[in-house]
VOBA-1610 file (N, C-alpha, C; in pm, whole numbers, padded with zeros to 5 digits, always signed):
BEGIN
Met+00084-00121+00000Met+00000+00000+00000Met+00088+00126+00000Leu+00190+00127+00086Leu+00280+00242+00091Leu+00354+00260-00040Arg+00396+00148-00100Arg+00466+00157-00228Arg+00376+00217-00336Arg+00250+00175-00339Arg+00156+00230-00438Arg+00133+00379-00416Leu+00124+00419-00289Leu+00106+00561-00259Leu+00227+00642-00302Arg+00348+00593-00273Arg+00470+00663-00315Arg+00479+00670-00467Thr+00440+00561-00534Thr+00442+00561-00680Thr+00347+00667-00735Ala+00227+00672-00681Ala+00129+00771-00727Ala+00178+00912-00702Cys+00236+00936-00584Cys+00288+01070-00554Cys+00402+01107-00647Gly+00488+01009-00680Gly+00597+01034-00773Gly+00547+01072-00911Val+00443+01003-00958Val+00385+01035-01089Val+00323+01174-01089Val+00248+01205-00984Val+00186+01338-00974Val+00293+01447-00971Arg+00400+01423-00898Arg+00512+01519-00893Arg+00568+01542-01032Ser+00588+01435-01109Ser+00640+01450-01245Ser+00543+01524-01335Leu+00416+01494-01324Leu+00316+01564-01406Leu+00318+01713-01377Arg+00330+01748-01249Arg+00333+01889-01212Arg+00458+01958-01268Ile+00572+01892-01258Ile+00697+01951-01304Ile+00698+01967-01455Tyr+00659+01862-01526Tyr+00682+01859-01671Tyr+00566+01917-01753Tyr+00451+01936-01691Tyr+00339+01996-01765Tyr+00301+02134-01712Gly+00367+02181-01609Gly+00322+02303-01543Gly+00392+02430-01583Asn+00477+02425-01686Asn+00559+02541-01722Asn+00540+02575-01869Arg+00462+02677-01898Arg+00433+02713-02038Arg+00557+02763-02111Asp+00646+02833-02040Asp+00769+02881-02104Asp+00854+02763-02150Arg+00859+02658-02070Arg+00933+02538-02108Arg+00872+02474-02232His+00739+02468-02238His+00673+02412-02355His+00708+02492-02480Ala+00709+02624-02469Ala+00741+02709-02584Ala+00884+02687-02630Ala+00975+02670-02533Ala+01115+02645-02568Ala+01130+02512-02640Met+01058+02409-02594Met+01062+02280-02662Met+01008+02291-02804Asp+00901+02366-02821Asp+00844+02383-02955Asp+00944+02448-03049Arg+01014+02551-03002Arg+01114+02617-03087Arg+01229+02522-03121Leu+01272+02443-03022Leu+01382+02351-03046Leu+01344+02244-03146Tyr+01231+02176-03123Tyr+01197+02062-03208Tyr+01148+02104-03346Ala+01111+02230-03362Ala+01076+02279-03496Ala+01195+02269-03591Gln+01317+02263-03538Gln+01436+02251-03620Gln+01456+02109-03674Phe+01390+02011-03613Phe+01412+01871-03648Phe+01290+01799-03701Ile+01171+01844-03662Ile+01049+01764-03683Ile+00945+01847-03758His+00889+01787-03862His+00781+01849-03939His+00654+01765-03927Ala+00542+01823-03965Ala+00414+01751-03959Ala+00423+01622-04040Gly+00373+01516-03981Gly+00373+01387-04046Gly+00495+01302-04020Asp+00602+01360-03965Asp+00723+01283-03934Asp+00695+01179-03825Leu+00769+01070-03831Leu+00768+00971-03724Leu+00879+01001-03626Val+00849+01001-03496Val+00945+01031-03390Val+00940+00921-03286Phe+01058+00879-03240Phe+01066+00786-03128Phe+01100+00864-03001Asp+01026+00839-02893Asp+01057+00895-02761Asp+01097+00779-02671Ile+01228+00759-02657Ile+01280+00646-02581Ile+01305+00693-02437Gly+01226+00643-02345Gly+01224+00694-02209Gly+01126+00808-02201Ala+00999+00779-02232Ala+00898+00885-02250Ala+00852+00945-02118His+00873+00875-02006His+00835+00925-01873His+00686+00959-01872Val+00647+01082-01839Val+00505+01117-01837Val+00460+01182-01967Gly+00548+01189-02066Gly+00504+01226-02200Gly+00507+01373-02235Asp+00584+01455-02164Asp+00587+01596-02202Asp+00651+01615-02340Arg+00750+01532-02373Arg+00807+01541-02509Arg+00708+01485-02611Val+00632+01383-02573Val+00527+01334-02662Val+00433+01449-02697Ala+00396+01528-02597Ala+00309+01643-02621Ala+00374+01742-02717Ala+00505+01766-02699Ala+00575+01859-02789Ala+00579+01805-02930Phe+00605+01675-02946Phe+00610+01617-03080Phe+00471+01619-03143Arg+00370+01596-03064Arg+00234+01599-03116Arg+00197+01740-03162Arg+00242+01842-03088Arg+00216+01980-03131Arg+00281+02010-03265Arg+00389+01939-03297Arg+00454+01953-03428Arg+00380+01875-03537Gly+00278+01801-03501Gly+00204+01721-03598Gly+00269+01588-03629Ala+00359+01542-03541Ala+00432+01418-03565Ala+00351+01296-03521Arg+00389+01182-03577Arg+00347+01052-03525Arg+00455+01006-03427Val+00414+00951-03314Val+00509+00925-03205Val+00499+00780-03159Val+00616+00718-03141Val+00626+00592-03068Val+00686+00626-02932Ala+00604+00616-02827Ala+00646+00650-02691Ala+00682+00521-02618Val+00808+00511-02574Val+00860+00388-02514Val+00893+00414-02368Glu+00829+00340-02277Glu+00846+00362-02134Glu+00827+00232-02058Pro+00930+00183-01986Pro+00919+00054-01918Pro+00852+00056-01782Gln+00843+00172-01716Gln+00785+00176-01582Gln+00633+00160-01591Pro+00576+00057-01528Pro+00432+00032-01543Pro+00343+00151-01509Ala+00374+00222-01401Ala+00290+00336-01363Ala+00297+00448-01467Leu+00416+00467-01525Leu+00430+00572-01626Leu+00370+00530-01759Ala+00385+00403-01795Ala+00319+00354-01917Ala+00167+00368-01905Ala+00113+00340-01787Ala-00030+00358-01764Ala-00069+00505-01775Thr+00018+00594-01725Thr-00008+00739-01737Thr-00009+00782-01883Leu+00085+00730-01962Leu+00087+00761-02105Leu-00039+00713-02175Arg-00084+00594-02139Arg-00207+00543-02201Arg-00327+00629-02162Trp-00328+00678-02038Trp-00437+00765-01992Trp-00434+00898-02067Leu-00315+00951-02088Leu-00303+01081-02154Leu-00319+01073-02306Tyr-00262+00968-02367Tyr-00248+00966-02513Tyr-00300+00839-02579Gly-00358+00749-02502Gly-00396+00619-02557Gly-00504+00625-02662Arg-00580+00733-02667Arg-00687+00745-02766Arg-00642+00817-02893Asp-00517+00859-02897Asp-00466+00932-03014Asp-00408+00831-03113Pro-00466+00819-03233Pro-00416+00720-03329Pro-00276+00750-03380Arg-00226+00872-03357Arg-00091+00907-03403Arg+00016+00864-03303Ile-00024+00809-03188Ile+00071+00775-03083Ile+00061+00627-03050Ala+00174+00558-03059Ala+00185+00419-03018Ala+00267+00412-02890Ile+00220+00338-02791Ile+00287+00328-02661Ile+00344+00188-02646Glu+00474+00182-02622Glu+00545+00055-02603Glu+00594+00049-02458Ala+00541-00047-02381Ala+00579-00062-02240Ala+00699-00156-02230Thr+00816-00104-02265Thr+00937-00186-02271Thr+01059-00098-02249Ala+01167-00159-02205Ala+01297-00093-02205Ala+01359-00107-02343Val+01463-00029-02369Val+01537-00038-02494Val+01684-00052-02460Gly+01752-00143-02529Gly+01893-00165-02501Gly+01966-00221-02621Ser+02073-00294-02596Ser+02158-00345-02704Ser+02108-00477-02761Arg+02008-00538-02695Arg+01958-00668-02740Arg+01812-00680-02700Cys+01743-00773-02761Cys+01606-00804-02722Cys+01609-00909-02611Gly+01519-00898-02516Gly+01516-00992-02404Gly+01446-00930-02286Ala+01516-00924-02172Ala+01461-00865-02051Ala+01573-00801-01972Val+01536-00708-01883Val+01634-00636-01803Val+01569-00599-01670Thr+01650-00584-01566Thr+01600-00538-01436Thr+01606-00386-01429Leu+01494-00325-01398Leu+01484-00180-01385Leu+01481-00144-01237Ser+01570-00055-01195Ser+01571-00003-01059Ser+01487+00124-01055Val+01382+00123-00974Val+01282+00230-00976Val+01301+00322-00856Asn+01307+00451-00883Asn+01306+00553-00779Asn+01160+00595-00761Leu+01096+00545-00656Leu+00952+00566-00638Leu+00916+00712-00623Asp+01001+00789-00555Asp+00970+00929-00527Asp+01008+01021-00642Asn+01099+00978-00725Asn+01146+01060-00837Asn+01164+00968-00959Pro+01054+00923-01020Pro+01062+00819-01123Pro+01140+00860-01247Thr+01165+00988-01265Thr+01240+01031-01382Thr+01384+00980-01382Val+01438+00941-01266Val+01574+00889-01261Val+01577+00738-01237Ser+01467+00668-01261Ser+01470+00522-01262Ser+01559+00476-01376Thr+01624+00361-01360Thr+01729+00325-01455Thr+01750+00174-01462Ala+01800+00130-01575Ala+01845-00009-01592Ala+01995-00021-01570Ser+02061+00087-01533Ser+02207+00090-01519Ser+02248+00091-01372Glu+02308-00017-01326Glu+02362-00019-01190Glu+02479+00079-01176Ala+02554+00097-01285Ala+02666+00192-01282Ala+02616+00334-01259Phe+02500+00368-01314Phe+02442+00500-01293Phe+02410+00521-01144Ile+02350+00420-01082Ile+02317+00430-00940Ile+02443+00444-00857Ala+02546+00366-00889Ala+02672+00374-00815Ala+02734+00512-00828Ala+02730+00569-00948Ala+02785+00703-00969Ala+02705+00807-00892Ala+02572+00793-00890Ala+02487+00889-00820Ala+02512+00887-00669Arg+02535+00770-00614Arg+02556+00758-00470Arg+02682+00828-00423Gln+02776+00850-00514Gln+02902+00914-00480Gln+02908+01061-00523Ala+02798+01114-00577Ala+02802+01246-00639Ala+02730+01350-00555Arg+02785+01472-00556Arg+02720+01584-00490Arg+02584+01610-00555Gly+02484+01637-00472Gly+02353+01670-00521Gly+02261+01551-00544Trp+02312+01430-00528Trp+02232+01310-00552Trp+02206+01231-00424Gln+02244+01282-00310Gln+02242+01203-00187Gln+02102+01158-00146Arg+02000+01233-00182Arg+01864+01200-00139Arg+01795+01098-00229Glu+01854+01065-00342Glu+01790+00975-00435Glu+01807+00829-00391Thr+01697+00753-00398Thr+01701+00612-00361Thr+01627+00529-00466Trp+01679+00411-00493Trp+01619+00318-00588Trp+01578+00194-00509Ser+01458+00195-00456Ser+01415+00095-00357Ser+01329-00015-00416Ala+01291-00004-00542Ala+01207-00107-00605Ala+01277-00159-00731His+01253-00284-00763His+01317-00346-00880His+01212-00428-00954Ile+01206-00408-01085Ile+01111-00485-01166Ile+01183-00544-01285Arg+01136-00660-01327Arg+01188-00723-01448Arg+01098-00679-01563Thr+01157-00624-01670Thr+01079-00568-01778Thr+01132-00620-01912Pro+01045-00632-02012Pro+01093-00668-02145Pro+01189-00561-02198Met+01279-00602-02288Met+01371-00508-02351Met+01376-00535-02500Thr+01372-00428-02578Thr+01383-00438-02723Thr+01500-00351-02768Thr+01517-00335-02898Thr+01624-00251-02953Thr+01565-00146-03045Leu+01644-00045-03074Leu+01601+00055-03173Leu+01577-00010-03309Asp+01665-00101-03349Asp+01645-00167-03478Asp+01514-00245-03482Ala+01478-00311-03371Ala+01352-00384-03366Ala+01233-00288-03371Leu+01243-00174-03303Leu+01136-00074-03311Leu+01122-00020-03452Ile+01234+00000-03520Ile+01230+00048-03658Ile+01163-00055-03749Ala+01196-00183-03728Ala+01133-00289-03808Ala+00982-00291-03786Arg+00938-00257-03666Arg+00796-00262-03633Arg+00721-00136-03674His+00784-00020-03660His+00712+00107-03679His+00760+00189-03797Gly+00879+00163-03848Gly+00935+00243-03955Gly+01051+00329-03907Leu+01123+00389-04000Leu+01240+00471-03968Leu+01195+00608-03918Pro+01238+00648-03797Pro+01196+00779-03746Pro+01279+00892-03806Gln+01216+01008-03819Gln+01289+01127-03857Gln+01379+01173-03743Phe+01337+01145-03620Phe+01412+01189-03502Phe+01385+01090-03389Ala+01489+01064-03308Ala+01473+00980-03190Ala+01531+01053-03070Lys+01452+01068-02966Lys+01498+01126-02840Lys+01521+01012-02741Ile+01640+01009-02680Ile+01679+00901-02590Ile+01713+00961-02454Asp+01641+00920-02351Asp+01662+00971-02214Asp+01637+00854-02120Val+01745+00781-02086Val+01730+00655-02014Val+01827+00642-01897Glu+01871+00752-01841Glu+01946+00755-01714Glu+02065+00659-01713Gly+02165+00691-01793Gly+02288+00615-01791Gly+02289+00493-01880Tyr+02182+00468-01954Tyr+02173+00352-02043Tyr+02179+00393-02190Glu+02218+00519-02215Glu+02212+00572-02351Glu+02304+00497-02447Ala+02426+00465-02403Ala+02519+00394-02491Ala+02466+00255-02524Glu+02399+00190-02428Glu+02339+00060-02454Glu+02228+00071-02559Val+02147+00175-02549Val+02041+00196-02648Val+02102+00214-02787Leu+02205+00296-02797Leu+02266+00321-02928Leu+02339+00199-02981Ala+02383+00109-02893Ala+02445-00016-02937Ala+02345-00105-03008Gly+02216-00084-02984Gly+02111-00160-03051Gly+02060-00094-03177Leu+02133+00006-03226Leu+02100+00075-03352Leu+02208+00045-03454Gly+02170-00008-03569Gly+02268-00044-03671Gly+02256+00036-03798Gln+02185+00150-03793Gln+02165+00230-03913Gln+02159+00378-03878Leu+02189+00459-03975Leu+02191+00604-03956Leu+02048+00659-03958Leu+02016+00743-03862Leu+01887+00810-03859Leu+01902+00954-03907Pro+01793+01017-03948Pro+01800+01159-03986Pro+01838+01251-03870Gly+01815+01209-03747Gly+01853+01291-03631Gly+01818+01222-03502Leu+01894+01253-03397Leu+01862+01199-03265Leu+01920+01288-03157Ser+01874+01266-03033Ser+01933+01329-02915Ser+01944+01224-02806Phe+02041+01243-02717Phe+02051+01157-02601Phe+02093+01241-02481Glu+02046+01200-02364Glu+02078+01272-02241Glu+02222+01240-02197Phe+02287+01337-02136Phe+02414+01313-02069Phe+02404+01364-01926Thr+02490+01311-01838Thr+02505+01364-01702Thr+02653+01381-01673Thr+02685+01478-01589Thr+02825+01498-01553Thr+02873+01396-01452Ile+02782+01318-01393Ile+02827+01211-01302Ile+02867+01086-01380Gln+02835+01082-01510Gln+02869+00964-01592Gln+02913+01008-01731Arg+03014+01091-01737Arg+03062+01140-01867Arg+03105+01027-01961Pro+03170+00918-01911Pro+03212+00812-02004Pro+03097+00750-02083Val+02978+00744-02024Val+02862+00692-02097Val+02830+00782-02215Ala+02829+00913-02193Ala+02802+01007-02302Ala+02914+01004-02406Gln+03039+00989-02362Gln+03150+00980-02456Gln+03134+00856-02544Ala+03092+00744-02483Ala+03069+00623-02561Ala+02953+00641-02658Ala+02850+00715-02616Ala+02737+00740-02705Ala+02778+00829-02822Ile+02862+00929-02797Ile+02913+01013-02905Ile+02993+00928-03005Ala+03080+00842-02952Ala+03162+00757-03039Ala+03074+00664-03122Arg+02968+00609-03062Arg+02878+00522-03137Arg+02807+00599-03247Cys+02763+00720-03217Cys+02699+00804-03319Cys+02795+00830-03435Ala+02919+00863-03403Ala+03018+00890-03507Ala+03041+00765-03592Ala+03044+00647-03529Ala+03064+00523-03603Ala+02947+00494-03697Leu+02827+00537-03658Leu+02710+00517-03742Leu+02704+00615-03859Gly+02783+00723-03853Gly+02785+00820-03961Gly+02735+00958-03926Phe+02696+00979-03801Phe+02660+01115-03758Phe+02787+01199-03754Ser+02779+01320-03807Ser+02899+01403-03815Ser+02882+01542-03755Arg+02760+01581-03722Arg+02736+01714-03665Arg+02669+01699-03529Phe+02719+01773-03432Phe+02674+01758-03295Phe+02647+01894-03232Asn+02551+01894-03139Asn+02517+02014-03064Asn+02474+01969-02925Ala+02444+02065-02839Ala+02406+02032-02702Ala+02315+02138-02645Ala+02230+02096-02552Ala+02147+02187-02473Ala+02165+02151-02327Leu+02195+02249-02245Leu+02220+02225-02103Leu+02089+02217-02026Gly+02085+02123-01931Gly+01970+02112-01842Gly+01839+02100-01917Glu+01741+02176-01873Glu+01610+02180-01938Glu+01591+02310-02015Ser+01704+02366-02065Ser+01695+02494-02136Ser+01629+02480-02272His+01651+02367-02339His+01599+02343-02474His+01649+02449-02573Val+01770+02493-02550Val+01835+02591-02639Val+01970+02533-02681Leu+01992+02522-02811Leu+02118+02467-02861Leu+02232+02564-02834Ala+02346+02509-02795Ala+02458+02591-02749Ala+02546+02642-02861Phe+02547+02575-02977Phe+02649+02604-03078Phe+02590+02634-03215Ala+02648+02734-03278Ala+02623+02764-03419Ala+02755+02817-03476Pro+02816+02748-03569Pro+02768+02624-03633Pro+02782+02504-03541Trp+02730+02391-03590Trp+02738+02267-03514Trp+02883+02221-03504Arg+02910+02130-03411Arg+03045+02084-03381Arg+03068+01941-03434Ser+03194+01904-03442Ser+03231+01767-03475Ser+03218+01678-03351Ala+03231+01547-03372Ala+03227+01455-03259Ala+03339+01484-03159Asp+03459+01509-03209Asp+03572+01538-03120Asp+03549+01668-03042Glu+03493+01768-03109Glu+03470+01897-03042Glu+03364+01884-02932Ile+03256+01811-02960Ile+03151+01799-02858Ile+03200+01712-02743Ala+03286+01615-02772Ala+03342+01533-02666Ala+03432+01615-02574Arg+03511+01705-02631Arg+03596+01792-02549Arg+03511+01887-02466Trp+03407+01942-02525Trp+03316+02031-02452Trp+03256+01958-02332Leu+03212+01835-02353Leu+03154+01755-02245Leu+03257+01728-02136Arg+03379+01696-02176Arg+03486+01668-02079Arg+03511+01788-01989Asp+03503+01910-02044Asp+03539+02031-01970Asp+03422+02092-01894Leu+03301+02039-01906Leu+03187+02094-01833Leu+03209+02082-01682Pro+03172+02184-01605Pro+03179+02170-01459Pro+03076+02069-01409His+03105+02009-01296His+03012+01912-01238His+02874+01973-01218Glu+02870+02101-01182Glu+02743+02167-01151Glu+02650+02177-01271Ala+02703+02158-01393Ala+02615+02160-01512Ala+02513+02047-01505Asn+02550+01937-01442Asn+02462+01825-01406Asn+02417+01741-01525Ser+02343+01799-01619Ser+02287+01717-01726Ser+02246+01803-01844Gly+02206+01737-01949Gly+02159+01804-02069Gly+02139+01700-02177Asp+02131+01747-02301Asp+02110+01658-02414Asp+02209+01691-02525Ile+02261+01588-02588Ile+02346+01603-02706Ile+02265+01565-02828Tyr+02277+01645-02933Tyr+02203+01625-03058Tyr+02301+01584-03166Ala+02258+01492-03252Ala+02345+01441-03357Ala+02270+01436-03489Leu+02337+01481-03595Leu+02282+01481-03730Leu+02383+01424-03828Pro+02336+01365-03938Pro+02426+01327-04047Pro+02480+01451-04118Pro+02566+01434-04216Pro+02630+01550-04280Pro+02535+01653-04338Ser+02429+01614-04404Ser+02343+01710-04472Ser+02199+01688-04432Gln+02170+01723-04309Gln+02036+01702-04256Gln+01993+01826-04181Arg+01863+01854-04179Arg+01815+01971-04106Arg+01847+01961-03959Pro+01869+02072-03890Pro+01870+02208-03944Pro+02000+02239-04016Ser+02002+02348-04093Ser+02124+02387-04164Ser+02223+02444-04066Asp+02345+02461-04113Asp+02451+02517-04028Asp+02444+02669-04017Ser+02350+02728-04084Ser+02344+02875-04082Ser+02295+02925-03947
//
């Protein structure tokens, strides 16, 4: 009973944070207008309570929302289950198809993770001392390539999986028109590995947005080596953000 109550409170907390700020929504709309047009297919890997789903829907996109946490997948179905443009997949995404153990932060579900290394890094990091992962669930796991086979090639894929980003990209064997993945300063090697994987797939232009700013930091875009150096030199207090990757000649332009 207590676990269910904490889960419900955690979901309500996330809904309040991620849907309660109109300025944030406007910033997301400006950002994603550079990557997504009406009718495009978008993957939201780690959809959480679906605020990015809402942003993609405002762009007129079709969305595959992927979320392994049962309470959050149920929230997505409640919010978006009647929209024929949105498909909800209650699964984790990684380097292989199968199953994985998810460590759930009941009070702050946005930092639930399939990465034990992420939890270990958080326990030793300033600013993370109050976070606890007290529940564990076994969940199905698929790959980006399997999702592509099922739904089609996305114009853009957003990946936010709390330290599992490199594993997700290891399950992608083809170049996409664009993607983003979250980074944290407590686990820079994961982001460095994700950058290297993107470069190996053929992505050649990179950018970044700090925190929840939804504002790209660089014009023109940077190379893989340049964005890796920028990430290495970030202060710990920067905490997190998203790295964006594009192939050589893909929107937005370098202007």
